[in-house]
N, C-alpha and C positions, 0 to 999 in steps of 0.2 A: 232155540224154535220156540215159536210164539206158542205160549201156553194156551189150549184149548179153554175156549169159555171167553177168550179177551181182543178176538178178532174184531175190529173194527168196522162197522156197518153202517158203511156211506157210500150209497146208490151212484153208478154210474151211468151216464147217459144210457139209455138203453139202444142196442143192436136194430138195426132196421134190413132186413136181408132182401138183398135187391134194389135195384135201382138202376141207374143208369153211372156211367165212369165220364168226369171231364178232368183226365190228365192235366189238362194244359194249365186248368185252376191250381191241381196240386202242386205242380213246378212252377208256378208263380207264388207257391209259398202263400197262397189264399187258405189251403186245405189245414185242419189240424192235425195234430202229431201224437197219435195213440201209443203207451210204451205200455207190452201185458210182459210181465217175466210170469209164464206159466211153467211152476215147477210142478215135480208129484205130490207135494203136500201141500203145498197153499198156492193161488194165483196170486199176483198184486198190478194192479189196472190203474192208470193215470194217465194223464195228457204230461207230454215234453214242457220241461221248464221248471216243473214244479219238484219244491224238496222230499214229499214224501205222495204215494198214491192215495187216489181217492178213495181204492178198494183193496181190501187184504181178507181173503177168502178161502176155505180149506176146500182145497179139490179135491172132493169126492161127491157122491150120493151114497146116504144111508137109509136102512130101512131098520125099525123094531121100533124102538120106546115100549111105554109100557103098555099096550096095546099089540104091538108087536108086528102092526102094517102100517105105523108112517112111516114115509117118504121126506126126508131131511134133505135138501140139496144145499151144499156149500153154508153159509150162515143161518139157516134155517134152526142147522143142529143147535142153537142156540136155547130154540124153543123145546127142545127135545127132556123130557121129566127123567128117564130112566137110559143110562149108558152102559150097562151090562151085557147088553147081547143084540148090539147094534151091528150089524153086516153092512159093512161098507163096501164099495164100490168106486176103483178110482180111472180114471184115464189113461193115470200111466202106469206101466204093467215093466218092471225091468229096468227103469229109467227112460223110456221112450213111449211116447204119445199111441197107443193102438185103438179107443174109442174114442171118437170125436162126440157120437152122441152121448156119452155123457158130458166131455167138454162143451160143449155147446148149452147144454145146462147149465152148467154152471157159469159161464159164457152168460147166458140172458137172465138172470137171475133179477139184474135190478130193475125188470120190468116191473117184479114184486112190489119197489117201490116209489114213494113220489120223486119226481125227476129232481134235480140238483145240477143247477144252471141250465143251460143252455142244450136241446137234444142236437145229435148230429147223425149226420147219414154215413154209413162207412164209404160210400163212393165217392163223397170231397174228402175222408179221411186218410193220412201216411199211417202204417204201422211198422212198429218198429216189434218184434217178437223174440225171444231167446230159442233155443234151439237148444236139444240135447245133444253132445258131444259123440260123433262117430255116426251119424243118424242114417237110417239105412234108405236106401235110392226109393225103397215102396211109401216109406211112409214120410220121405218129405215132399216124394209128386202126390200123396196123399193130401197132405199137410198145404201146399200150393192150390189144390182143386178146390179147398175149404175157405181158402182164404178169397182166391181171386174169382171164383165162380159163384160159391154159394152166399159170401158175404158181399163180395166185388168190392173189398175195399180197394182207393186209389191205387195206391201205393203197398210195396212188403219191401223190411229188410231185414234178413234172420240171423241174429248174434250169439254164440256161445256166450253164457252166462259168466267166465271167466274175462274175456276179452272187456266187458259194461265193468267187472268189479275192478281191473288194473285202470280202465278209462275213470274210475271213479275216486280210486286211491290216491293217482297220480294229481286228478286235481283238488283232491283235498292238501294235498304238498307239493306247494308248489316248487320246492327244492329238488322233488323226483319228478316234474312235468318234463323234465331232458334226459332224466334218468336210462339209460340204454337198454336195460334190460329189467325183467323181473318176473319172479314163479307163483301162479294162483293153486289154492290149496283149496279147492272148494267141494266143501265135504257137507253131503245133503240128504236127501230121506234113501237114494236109491243106490249112491255111490260117493266116493270120494274121488276125487280127481287132480293129477298132478298137473299143473298146466306152465310150459317156461312160454317166456316173450322174449323178442328180440325185435326194436325199433318196432314198437305194439303188432306184433306178428306173432301168431302162435307157433310155434315151433311143434308142428304137429310128432315128426317121428319119434320125441321125446316126451312125448304124454301118457303118465299111469295111470290107470283105475285100480282102485281097491275097491273088491267085491263088500264092501262095510259099511254102512253107511243108516240115517236114522230109523231105517224099517229094520231092519237084521239086530239093531239092538232092544228096539221094541219087543221083538219076536223072542228075543233071548231072556228077557227078563219077565215076557209071560210065561215062558217055560219053567223058569226057577222058579219063579213065585207061586207057580202050581204046583209045583213039587215038593216043594218044601212048606207051604203055607195053605192057602186057597186056590179053588181051583178056578182060573181067571182065563182059562184059554179062548173064551169067549168074548172077555170084554177086551179087547184091543184098543179100542177109545179112549179104555176108563187108564188102562196101564202104560198110555203114551201119556196123560197126562202125570202120573204115575212119575214117570222116566224123568220128565221136566220139570218135577218140581225138587227131587232130591236126590236126584244120580248126578257126581261126578266126577271129573279124572283127575285121577290119583296125582300127586307130586312125588311120593314114594308107596309104590303099590306094594310093595315085601313090609312097610312098615306098619300099611295099614288094614293092611291082611292080619296082621300081631295083633293090632289093637282091635277086629272084629270078634276074637277073641274072647276076649277079656269079658267079663261078666258084671266087673263093674269098672265105673270112670271110663265106659266104652265112648269115647266124642265120635266117631263113625254111628254109632247106631240112629237113628229114626224111627218114631211110631207117626205110620200112616193113618189116619182114622179114615176107612170107606163110607162112600154115602149111604146113607140111611133112607133116602130119598122126602125124607120128611125135612129137615133142616137142610140138608146138602146132597148136592148132587152129583158133585164130582168130588169129594170127601177133601180132606186136608191134612195138613203137618199138626201134630200135636205138639203143644208148648211152642209153635213158629208162629203159625197161623193165628188170625182172630177167630175165638170162637165164633161159629154159625149163629144168627139169632135163631130163637123159634118162630114159627107160624101164629098170629093172630091167635086162631082158634084153638092155641093147646098152650096159652099163655098161663104160666102157675102149674101145670103139670110136671111132671117128673120127664126129662130129656131123655131121649129114645138109646137103648143102650149100646155101646160104641164096639165096633168090631176092628181090632188094630190090627194092620200089620205090620210088623218089625223089620224093619230093613237096615240088614246093615253092611254083610258084605254084595248084596245086591245092588249097594249104593254104586259099586264100583265098578258096575259092568262094561260102561264106556273105556273099560281098558282095551276091548276089542280093538278100539281104532286104532290104537300103536301096537296090538299082537293081534291080530288075525289068526293065527296059527292057534289059538285058544281054543276057537271055534274048527275047529279043521280047515282053516281055509288057508293053503296054501303059497303067500302072497305077503311082502314084505308090510311094515306099520307105517302110518304116516310120515314119518321122519325119515327111515329108512329110505321111504318108495321117493322123498325127497330127495337127496342124496343121489337114486337109481337116475332122477329122470335129470339132475344136473350134470352127470358123468356119460350121458349122453351128449351131452349138447358141445359145440365146442370150447378148447378150456380157456381159452381169453376169455368167456363168458361167465366161469365159474366164480368167478369175485364178485359181480355183477347181480348175478342171479339170487346171490346169498343176501346182498344187500338191499337187495327188496322181495321179501317174502310176503305176500299179502293172503291174509283168512276169509272166507265169507261162506258161508251156507248156515245152516241152523242149529249143524252139530259145533259150532263155533261158541255156543252159549249155554256150552257145560262150563260150569267154573273148576279154573284149572287145565282148561286147554290149552290156551297160548301158553301160559307157561311152561306148563310140561312139554310141548313144540319144542319151545324156545332151549330147554333144557338139553334135549333127546339133543337136539341138531349141533347144537354147541357141541358136544362132546363126538359128535362124526364127522367134522368137518376142521378142515387145518386153523389153528389157535390164531394166524395173521389172518384170517380173514373176518371182514367185519358181520357180522349176523344181525340185522334188521326185520322183526317181525311186526306187520301193521295190520290190525284190527279194527274194521271201524266202530263206531257208536252201536250201529245194529247190521250186522254181517250178512241177516237173513234181506235186505233192502239194498245191500251194497249192490248188486246187478241192475236191479229196476233206478237208481237213483245216477249208476252210468249211463242210462240207457235213456233217461229225461235229461241227462245233460249231453248225452251224445247226439240225439236228436235237433238240435238249436246249432250243433258245429254247423260250420259250411261245408263240412266233410261229409255229412249224411249223407248227399243225394246222391255222391257217385257210386253210393253202395245199394241205392236201391232198387229195387224194378217195378216199372210201375204197370198197371191192369194191360195198356195200350204194348209194350214191350213182348210181359207173356202171354197175349193173344199171337201177336208178330210171330212168335217162335210157332207156330202150331204145334206139329208132333215131336218137335223141340224143344216144347217151351220149359220143361225138366231145366235142358243143359242151359237155356240163358238165366234161370234162378243161379245154378250152380255156381256157377263160373262166375257169378257177382259175390254173392256170400262165400262160397271159400274161399277168395282172396283175401280176407279179413283175418 
């Protein structure tokens, strides 16, 4: 997961709501192709053909700060001086986009920045947008109305993140470009999904969902820290930052737990210095991070007294990704869920699926995640099967980069719906989109 405080703040050309649609120009490839990976944790936005998105922003609206009344939309959180009691409102809840009013605020934030490059009009722009797995009909209908009727985009294509991550991974590895099958592990903010593919088509009947994601891990850490150390139940943003700075996935959980009990020679222990809001607003890891500089007006004065948060077994909390039962969630961990998903596929595909396991999502950033998954899978699958687990350099951008490549491919148009086709569908416009998008 990208740590709070280091989001790229590069303005996307502003949206212009309304206007007329010239779908013919779009079909003639005169329009630009905008790619939005709209996740519960962050939004990645940029134009097709680019290596990186032009904008990466946290997907929330926050209220709080020193006065308790300031409002921060997406990247504006960088201007906050007190993260202790922020109230975060996200457009997503339980993995689904429910509040378009908040989402529109996040998308429109670029209006606050000077224009970067040429401004564009959605009525001549094709949009590729990620969509949650098993998105309910009512939410999909609402999404189509917003895209086509409010913003009036010329063309829309929605794809699940796993499909785009698979596309990106196979493009990065030419030897796998013709591989018949693959299985994507998408572990993000709300859930973790296991999505198998054959011939670039997701096998919906074998998809597995684990009700553990970054939000569950953050909330669990918040409860543990509040019970053992300081009351931080209202400091969700700060706890999330601490999680991303010091937590990891253990390769030997029982051995690390024994180390946590040692008073000396404890290699697990870390000391996190909580923010004093004078020299630091997010805190830092003592002995690892550089000491924050003193403000100019306090030069020569003693540093503020440190509030130390001792982190030992708390660092191992991402273990719940592999053992959800520790939280009372009666589900298999990620490794076991992969095996369950593969077992529901045709036996002829099993070896090919294990030979192309692709990781994406923010939880892949936990140190040790990939190695732990490889070790557990190796112990669960037949020894004569080849196991290949692939993780890109930035798994959080895997879906966006796959989308950036996909919109440049000649196949993109056959999966997209134009505004004219949507309007011609009349009362059946939902079915027009559903048939096209569900075929992917």
